[in-house]
BALOBA-1460 file (C-alpha; in Angstrom, 3 decimals):
// residues 151
<rec num="1" residu="x" x="-0.064" y="0.057" z="-0.049"/>
<rec num="2" residu="x" x="1.130" y="3.487" z="-0.871"/>
<rec num="3" residu="x" x="2.184" y="5.204" z="2.546"/>
<rec num="4" residu="x" x="0.955" y="8.833" z="3.001"/>
<rec num="5" residu="x" x="3.436" y="11.353" z="3.867"/>
<rec num="6" residu="x" x="3.027" y="13.900" z="6.797"/>
<rec num="7" residu="x" x="2.772" y="16.764" z="4.356"/>
<rec num="8" residu="x" x="0.416" y="15.258" z="1.768"/>
<rec num="9" residu="x" x="-3.212" y="14.223" z="2.222"/>
<rec num="10" residu="x" x="-4.328" y="10.790" z="1.221"/>
<rec num="11" residu="x" x="-6.552" y="10.200" z="-1.776"/>
<rec num="12" residu="x" x="-9.542" y="7.973" z="-1.790"/>
<rec num="13" residu="x" x="-11.361" y="6.932" z="-4.929"/>
<rec num="14" residu="x" x="-14.951" y="5.460" z="-4.534"/>
<rec num="15" residu="x" x="-16.432" y="3.702" z="-7.555"/>
<rec num="16" residu="x" x="-20.152" y="3.204" z="-8.128"/>
<rec num="17" residu="x" x="-20.727" y="0.591" z="-10.647"/>
<rec num="18" residu="x" x="-23.589" y="1.038" z="-13.048"/>
<rec num="19" residu="x" x="-25.651" y="3.135" z="-10.769"/>
<rec num="20" residu="x" x="-25.547" y="6.949" z="-10.812"/>
<rec num="21" residu="x" x="-27.960" y="7.088" z="-7.807"/>
<rec num="22" residu="x" x="-25.702" y="4.959" z="-5.616"/>
<rec num="23" residu="x" x="-26.597" y="6.438" z="-2.247"/>
<rec num="24" residu="x" x="-24.046" y="4.458" z="-0.400"/>
<rec num="25" residu="x" x="-21.160" y="5.890" z="-2.428"/>
<rec num="26" residu="x" x="-22.638" y="9.345" z="-2.229"/>
<rec num="27" residu="x" x="-22.958" y="9.086" z="1.506"/>
<rec num="28" residu="x" x="-19.385" y="7.839" z="1.873"/>
<rec num="29" residu="x" x="-17.975" y="10.578" z="-0.200"/>
<rec num="30" residu="x" x="-19.761" y="13.175" z="2.034"/>
<rec num="31" residu="x" x="-18.348" y="11.449" z="5.132"/>
<rec num="32" residu="x" x="-14.779" y="11.463" z="3.744"/>
<rec num="33" residu="x" x="-14.971" y="15.113" z="2.721"/>
<rec num="34" residu="x" x="-15.294" y="15.975" z="6.371"/>
<rec num="35" residu="x" x="-12.100" y="14.193" z="7.337"/>
<rec num="36" residu="x" x="-8.995" y="16.379" z="7.573"/>
<rec num="37" residu="x" x="-6.179" y="15.266" z="5.291"/>
<rec num="38" residu="x" x="-8.435" y="13.125" z="2.965"/>
<rec num="39" residu="x" x="-9.393" y="14.016" z="-0.662"/>
<rec num="40" residu="x" x="-12.131" y="11.813" z="-1.864"/>
<rec num="41" residu="x" x="-13.042" y="11.375" z="-5.455"/>
<rec num="42" residu="x" x="-15.967" y="9.469" z="-6.774"/>
<rec num="43" residu="x" x="-16.205" y="7.742" z="-10.124"/>
<rec num="44" residu="x" x="-19.643" y="6.749" z="-11.413"/>
<rec num="45" residu="x" x="-18.701" y="3.896" z="-13.833"/>
<rec num="46" residu="x" x="-21.442" y="3.788" z="-16.441"/>
<rec num="47" residu="x" x="-25.191" y="3.634" z="-15.758"/>
<rec num="48" residu="x" x="-27.635" y="0.688" z="-16.234"/>
<rec num="49" residu="x" x="-31.256" y="1.102" z="-17.109"/>
<rec num="50" residu="x" x="-32.357" y="-2.367" z="-18.235"/>
<rec num="51" residu="x" x="-31.495" y="-6.068" z="-18.077"/>
<rec num="52" residu="x" x="-29.095" y="-5.464" z="-21.174"/>
<rec num="53" residu="x" x="-25.796" y="-5.193" z="-19.297"/>
<rec num="54" residu="x" x="-23.241" y="-3.535" z="-21.392"/>
<rec num="55" residu="x" x="-19.638" y="-4.389" z="-20.345"/>
<rec num="56" residu="x" x="-16.947" y="-1.685" z="-20.338"/>
<rec num="57" residu="x" x="-15.426" y="-1.092" z="-23.718"/>
<rec num="58" residu="x" x="-11.674" y="-1.004" z="-24.265"/>
<rec num="59" residu="x" x="-11.763" y="2.840" z="-24.451"/>
<rec num="60" residu="x" x="-13.761" y="2.980" z="-21.182"/>
<rec num="61" residu="x" x="-11.154" y="0.812" z="-19.397"/>
<rec num="62" residu="x" x="-8.433" y="2.976" z="-20.861"/>
<rec num="63" residu="x" x="-9.993" y="6.159" z="-19.665"/>
<rec num="64" residu="x" x="-10.493" y="4.537" z="-16.245"/>
<rec num="65" residu="x" x="-6.868" y="3.449" z="-15.985"/>
<rec num="66" residu="x" x="-5.759" y="6.836" z="-16.974"/>
<rec num="67" residu="x" x="-7.930" y="8.510" z="-14.249"/>
<rec num="68" residu="x" x="-6.630" y="5.992" z="-11.587"/>
<rec num="69" residu="x" x="-3.015" y="6.824" z="-12.629"/>
<rec num="70" residu="x" x="-3.687" y="10.596" z="-12.507"/>
<rec num="71" residu="x" x="-5.377" y="10.423" z="-9.035"/>
<rec num="72" residu="x" x="-2.734" y="7.929" z="-7.669"/>
<rec num="73" residu="x" x="-5.059" y="6.943" z="-4.842"/>
<rec num="74" residu="x" x="-4.009" y="5.305" z="-1.486"/>
<rec num="75" residu="x" x="-7.436" y="3.523" z="-1.202"/>
<rec num="76" residu="x" x="-10.029" y="2.613" z="-3.951"/>
<rec num="77" residu="x" x="-13.368" y="1.422" z="-2.718"/>
<rec num="78" residu="x" x="-15.981" y="-0.369" z="-4.895"/>
<rec num="79" residu="x" x="-19.573" y="-0.801" z="-4.172"/>
<rec num="80" residu="x" x="-20.239" y="-4.254" z="-5.593"/>
<rec num="81" residu="x" x="-23.648" y="-5.835" z="-6.527"/>
<rec num="82" residu="x" x="-23.649" y="-9.392" z="-7.646"/>
<rec num="83" residu="x" x="-24.500" y="-8.780" z="-11.230"/>
<rec num="84" residu="x" x="-21.367" y="-6.554" z="-11.521"/>
<rec num="85" residu="x" x="-18.822" y="-8.937" z="-9.966"/>
<rec num="86" residu="x" x="-17.050" y="-9.652" z="-13.299"/>
<rec num="87" residu="x" x="-16.769" y="-5.885" z="-13.899"/>
<rec num="88" residu="x" x="-15.599" y="-5.175" z="-10.340"/>
<rec num="89" residu="x" x="-12.888" y="-7.863" z="-10.826"/>
<rec num="90" residu="x" x="-11.688" y="-6.246" z="-14.063"/>
<rec num="91" residu="x" x="-11.706" y="-2.667" z="-12.551"/>
<rec num="92" residu="x" x="-9.900" y="-3.935" z="-9.437"/>
<rec num="93" residu="x" x="-7.204" y="-5.424" z="-11.664"/>
<rec num="94" residu="x" x="-6.857" y="-2.157" z="-13.552"/>
<rec num="95" residu="x" x="-6.515" y="-0.196" z="-10.252"/>
<rec num="96" residu="x" x="-3.744" y="-2.676" z="-9.222"/>
<rec num="97" residu="x" x="-1.984" y="-2.325" z="-12.577"/>
<rec num="98" residu="x" x="-2.124" y="1.485" z="-12.387"/>
<rec num="99" residu="x" x="-1.513" y="2.396" z="-8.790"/>
<rec num="100" residu="x" x="-0.281" y="1.298" z="-5.339"/>
<rec num="101" residu="x" x="-3.786" y="1.544" z="-3.935"/>
<rec num="102" residu="x" x="-5.440" y="-0.930" z="-1.609"/>
<rec num="103" residu="x" x="-8.746" y="-2.111" z="-3.138"/>
<rec num="104" residu="x" x="-11.624" y="-2.441" z="-0.816"/>
<rec num="105" residu="x" x="-14.983" y="-4.227" z="-1.905"/>
<rec num="106" residu="x" x="-18.134" y="-3.218" z="-0.065"/>
<rec num="107" residu="x" x="-21.825" y="-3.765" z="-0.663"/>
<rec num="108" residu="x" x="-24.218" y="-6.619" z="-1.007"/>
<rec num="109" residu="x" x="-21.921" y="-9.009" z="-2.854"/>
<rec num="110" residu="x" x="-19.020" y="-9.086" z="-0.423"/>
<rec num="111" residu="x" x="-21.440" y="-9.368" z="2.478"/>
<rec num="112" residu="x" x="-23.149" y="-12.301" z="0.971"/>
<rec num="113" residu="x" x="-20.053" y="-13.927" z="-0.519"/>
<rec num="114" residu="x" x="-17.023" y="-12.807" z="1.442"/>
<rec num="115" residu="x" x="-14.817" y="-15.852" z="0.600"/>
<rec num="116" residu="x" x="-14.924" y="-15.148" z="-3.200"/>
<rec num="117" residu="x" x="-14.750" y="-11.380" z="-2.821"/>
<rec num="118" residu="x" x="-11.631" y="-11.364" z="-0.759"/>
<rec num="119" residu="x" x="-9.927" y="-13.303" z="-3.468"/>
<rec num="120" residu="x" x="-10.336" y="-10.183" z="-5.813"/>
<rec num="121" residu="x" x="-9.869" y="-7.369" z="-3.278"/>
<rec num="122" residu="x" x="-7.257" y="-6.471" z="-0.635"/>
<rec num="123" residu="x" x="-10.005" y="-5.920" z="1.894"/>
<rec num="124" residu="x" x="-13.846" y="-6.266" z="2.047"/>
<rec num="125" residu="x" x="-16.389" y="-4.706" z="4.224"/>
<rec num="126" residu="x" x="-19.240" y="-6.783" z="5.553"/>
<rec num="127" residu="x" x="-22.478" y="-5.034" z="6.231"/>
<rec num="128" residu="x" x="-22.573" y="-1.322" z="6.926"/>
<rec num="129" residu="x" x="-19.495" y="0.471" z="5.766"/>
<rec num="130" residu="x" x="-19.683" y="4.052" z="6.785"/>
<rec num="131" residu="x" x="-17.830" y="3.510" z="10.103"/>
<rec num="132" residu="x" x="-15.335" y="0.982" z="8.924"/>
<rec num="133" residu="x" x="-14.378" y="3.167" z="5.820"/>
<rec num="134" residu="x" x="-13.877" y="6.303" z="7.894"/>
<rec num="135" residu="x" x="-11.829" y="4.284" z="10.443"/>
<rec num="136" residu="x" x="-9.733" y="2.815" z="7.704"/>
<rec num="137" residu="x" x="-9.098" y="6.140" z="5.951"/>
<rec num="138" residu="x" x="-8.160" y="7.797" z="9.227"/>
<rec num="139" residu="x" x="-5.740" y="5.013" z="10.198"/>
<rec num="140" residu="x" x="-4.080" y="4.978" z="6.788"/>
<rec num="141" residu="x" x="-3.776" y="8.688" z="6.884"/>
<rec num="142" residu="x" x="-2.194" y="8.557" z="10.299"/>
<rec num="143" residu="x" x="0.114" y="5.669" z="9.298"/>
<rec num="144" residu="x" x="-1.371" y="3.214" z="11.838"/>
<rec num="145" residu="x" x="-2.343" y="-0.448" z="11.792"/>
<rec num="146" residu="x" x="-5.794" y="-1.038" z="10.345"/>
<rec num="147" residu="x" x="-6.042" y="-4.818" z="10.730"/>
<rec num="148" residu="x" x="-8.377" y="-4.545" z="13.700"/>
<rec num="149" residu="x" x="-11.229" y="-2.819" z="12.037"/>
<rec num="150" residu="x" x="-14.526" y="-4.631" z="12.475"/>
<rec num="151" residu="x" x="-16.862" y="-5.336" z="9.419"/>
């Protein structure tokens, strides 16, 4: 994981997959904005209106990789619903290939299927994520151990 310096804030990128009205991601972004030394960014990766799921194009993946490289985050959090696991896996790999960020999966899928989710992410959040995410971000910002966070 990229270690923050004492003079530079940490960057957190939150990714909402296929749902612009992702209230969890919007709530998390607002919480992170209020933490000193944390710069949150949110990426709404595509939107989905019907049962006709469109996978990311090569150009969309390229633009995503460029944005991750540009932001150079410490933590990237994805809100993962089961229909989007394949896409979450792909985007997580792009994050790992283009940054030193730790990847955190939260949402319904990791809560219901933690064993397979942890194979794809560095960390997963089970259940509600507001408290665990803010704890994680503050501990990483302060250079402290974050292995004891519940959820």
